[in-house]
C-alpha positions in Angstrom: 0.6 0.0 0.3 1.0 3.4 -0.6 2.4 5.4 2.3 -0.6 7.2 4.5 2.1 9.5 5.8 4.2 11.8 4.3 7.2 13.5 5.4 5.7 16.6 6.5 3.4 14.6 8.7 6.4 12.0 10.0 8.7 15.0 11.1 5.1 16.5 12.9 4.9 13.1 14.9 8.7 13.1 15.9 8.3 17.2 16.9 5.1 17.8 18.1 4.1 13.8 19.1 0.9 12.6 17.5 -0.5 12.4 14.4 -4.5 12.8 13.0 -5.4 10.5 10.1 -9.0 11.5 9.0 -10.7 8.5 7.9 -8.8 6.2 9.7 -12.0 3.2 9.3 -15.4 3.6 8.3 -17.7 5.5 9.8 -20.2 2.4 9.8 -17.9 0.5 11.9 -18.0 3.4 14.4 -21.8 3.1 14.4 -21.8 -0.8 14.8 -19.2 -0.5 17.9 -21.8 2.2 19.5 -24.5 -0.1 19.2 -22.4 -2.8 21.0 -21.7 -0.1 23.7 -25.0 1.1 24.1 -25.8 -2.5 24.9 -23.6 -2.8 28.0 -25.1 0.7 29.4 -27.7 1.5 31.7 -29.2 4.2 29.7 -31.3 4.8 26.6 -29.6 6.2 23.8 -32.3 8.3 23.2 -33.5 10.1 26.3 -30.8 12.3 27.7 -32.4 11.6 31.4 -31.0 8.4 31.6 -27.8 9.8 31.0 -26.8 10.5 35.0 -23.5 10.0 35.0 -20.3 12.0 33.3 -18.6 9.1 32.3 -19.0 5.1 32.2 -16.1 3.2 31.6 -16.5 0.0 29.6 -14.2 -3.9 29.7 -12.6 -4.9 27.0 -14.0 -4.8 23.5 -12.5 -7.5 20.8 -15.8 -7.7 18.7 -15.3 -8.1 14.5 -16.3 -3.7 14.6 -13.5 -3.2 17.2 -10.6 -5.1 15.5 -11.6 -4.2 12.6 -11.2 -0.7 13.4 -7.9 -1.1 14.1 -6.7 -3.1 11.9 -7.3 -1.1 8.8 -4.4 -1.2 5.6 -4.1 2.8 6.4 -3.5 2.1 10.2 -1.3 -0.6 9.6 0.8 0.7 6.8 0.7 4.4 9.3 2.6 1.9 11.9 4.9 0.8 10.2 5.9 4.3 9.2 6.2 5.2 12.4 7.2 2.0 14.4 9.1 0.0 11.8 8.0 -3.4 10.0 7.5 -6.1 11.9 8.2 -4.5 15.3 4.4 -3.9 16.6 1.8 -6.6 17.2 -1.9 -6.2 16.0 -4.5 -5.1 18.0 -6.8 -7.7 19.5 -8.5 -5.6 21.7 -9.6 -1.9 22.0 -9.4 -1.9 26.1 -11.5 0.0 28.0 -14.0 2.5 26.7 -14.0 5.9 28.8 -18.0 7.2 27.4 -18.4 10.2 29.0 -22.1 12.3 28.8 -23.1 15.8 29.0 -23.1 16.5 32.6 -22.2 19.4 35.3 -20.6 17.3 37.6 -16.9 16.8 37.5 -16.1 13.5 36.1 -13.0 13.2 38.6 -10.1 12.0 36.3 -9.2 14.9 34.3 -5.9 15.4 35.5 -3.0 15.8 32.8 -0.6 12.3 33.0 1.4 10.0 30.8 0.5 6.5 29.9 2.5 4.0 31.6 3.5 0.5 30.3 4.3 -2.0 32.7 4.3 -3.1 36.1 2.7 -5.9 38.9 1.6 -3.3 42.0 -2.0 -3.9 41.9 -2.2 0.4 42.4 -2.1 1.7 38.8 0.1 5.1 40.5 2.7 2.5 41.0 3.1 1.5 37.0 5.9 2.5 35.4 7.5 3.8 31.6 11.0 3.7 31.0 13.0 5.8 28.4 12.8 2.8 26.4 8.8 2.7 26.7 9.0 -0.8 27.5 6.1 -2.9 25.8 4.6 0.8 24.2 5.1 1.8 21.0 2.0 4.1 20.8 -0.8 6.0 22.5 -3.9 5.7 20.1 -7.2 7.5 20.6 -9.9 6.1 18.0 -12.7 8.3 17.9 -16.0 5.9 17.8 -18.1 9.4 17.9 -18.0 12.7 16.1 -15.9 14.7 18.5 -16.3 18.7 18.4 -14.8 21.1 21.0 -17.3 20.5 23.8 -17.6 16.6 23.2 -15.2 16.4 25.9 -12.0 15.3 23.3 -8.7 14.9 24.8 -6.7 17.2 25.9 -2.9 17.1 24.0 0.1 19.4 25.3 2.0 19.3 21.7 5.9 18.3 22.7 5.8 17.3 26.1 7.0 13.9 24.8 10.4 15.6 24.4 10.2 16.6 28.1 8.6 13.2 29.4 12.0 11.5 27.0 14.4 13.8 28.9 13.4 13.2 32.8 13.4 9.5 31.7 16.6 8.9 30.3 18.5 9.3 33.8 16.0 6.8 35.5 17.7 4.1 33.2 16.1 0.2 32.9 13.2 1.1 36.1 12.2 4.2 34.5 9.3 6.3 36.8 6.0 5.3 38.5 3.0 7.2 37.4 3.0 9.0 40.5 6.4 10.3 40.2 5.8 11.9 36.7 2.5 13.5 37.7 4.7 14.9 40.8 6.8 16.3 37.9 4.0 17.2 35.4 4.0 21.0 37.2 8.0 21.7 36.7 7.9 21.0 32.6 8.2 23.5 30.6 5.1 25.0 29.4 3.1 23.7 26.3 0.3 24.2 23.8 -2.8 22.2 24.4 -4.2 20.8 21.2 -7.8 19.1 21.1 -8.4 16.1 19.5 -11.6 16.5 17.8 -12.7 14.8 14.3 -15.2 13.0 13.0 -15.9 9.5 13.8 -13.4 6.9 11.8 -10.3 9.5 13.0 -7.5 8.2 14.8 -4.9 10.4 16.6 -1.8 8.7 16.9 0.2 9.4 19.6 3.9 9.2 21.1 4.1 6.8 23.9 5.4 9.7 26.0 2.5 12.7 24.8 1.3 14.4 28.3 -2.7 14.3 27.5 -5.9 14.8 30.0 -9.7 13.9 29.9 -11.8 16.9 30.3 -15.8 17.3 31.1 -18.1 16.7 28.1 -19.7 20.0 27.6 -21.8 19.4 24.1 -25.1 16.8 23.8 -24.5 13.7 22.4 -22.4 10.6 24.0 -18.5 10.8 22.9 -17.3 7.2 22.6 -13.7 6.7 22.6 -11.4 4.5 23.1 -7.3 4.9 23.6 -6.0 1.2 23.6 -1.9 0.8 22.8 0.4 -0.7 20.2 2.5 -2.8 21.9 6.3 -3.4 20.9 6.9 -6.9 19.9 10.7 -5.7 20.5 12.5 -3.2 22.6 13.2 0.3 21.2 16.3 2.1 20.7 18.0 -1.0 20.7 19.4 -0.5 17.4 21.7 2.0 14.8 18.7 3.2 12.7 15.6 4.6 14.3 12.0 5.0 13.7 10.3 8.5 14.0 9.5 7.2 17.2 12.9 6.6 18.4 14.1 9.7 16.7 11.5 11.7 19.1 13.1 10.1 22.1 16.8 11.2 20.6 15.6 14.4 19.4 15.3 14.8 23.2 19.0 14.1 23.8 
């Protein structure tokens, strides 16, 4: 397949930490996925009076619409371009779905953070990330509904992956816990905030170190978004030829 990302987009990924792909998967698949998700929600999709919570978290989903949406030729080609051929595992589950509803209530989960990728402690705040981005090749944001500026789009700190790479490198293989990373965030440089908006079928491919956050929903319709990792087959930063994910880490030296 012809390359999906041009040189400008790849450079944007390296320097800003993310790239947006429109129509990464068909809107029809997004609609099928929403139908499955609604069956697990104790609410009526046509009656806003039943939307009583600001956010509902649903479990792992691996039905065909989810797997098909995560494995389109467009996305596989983009994964090869950003991570390298043969270096990533195809996505077989979309992970947890935080479904957000219009609400004046604080959802209680809108803090800035970095996704950690390894650990065994039952307290997730003690899970860790390291300079090699152990296990994780990309953070991905899959939009299964149309997401405008008021529809609780994920907030992204543009270029923040470079700051995280700098503080992780001297920590070596053990890296830092999520608790330690969150404590460091106020000390990092100020970064422009970008909103991950788009039509259903849009996917944001993000560097694994990108700082991001949720936000309250001030729109009209529930927001459906998945944020699975793209998992690595082998550790990053080991060879002498670097992928864009690795180039970004090197850029932070």
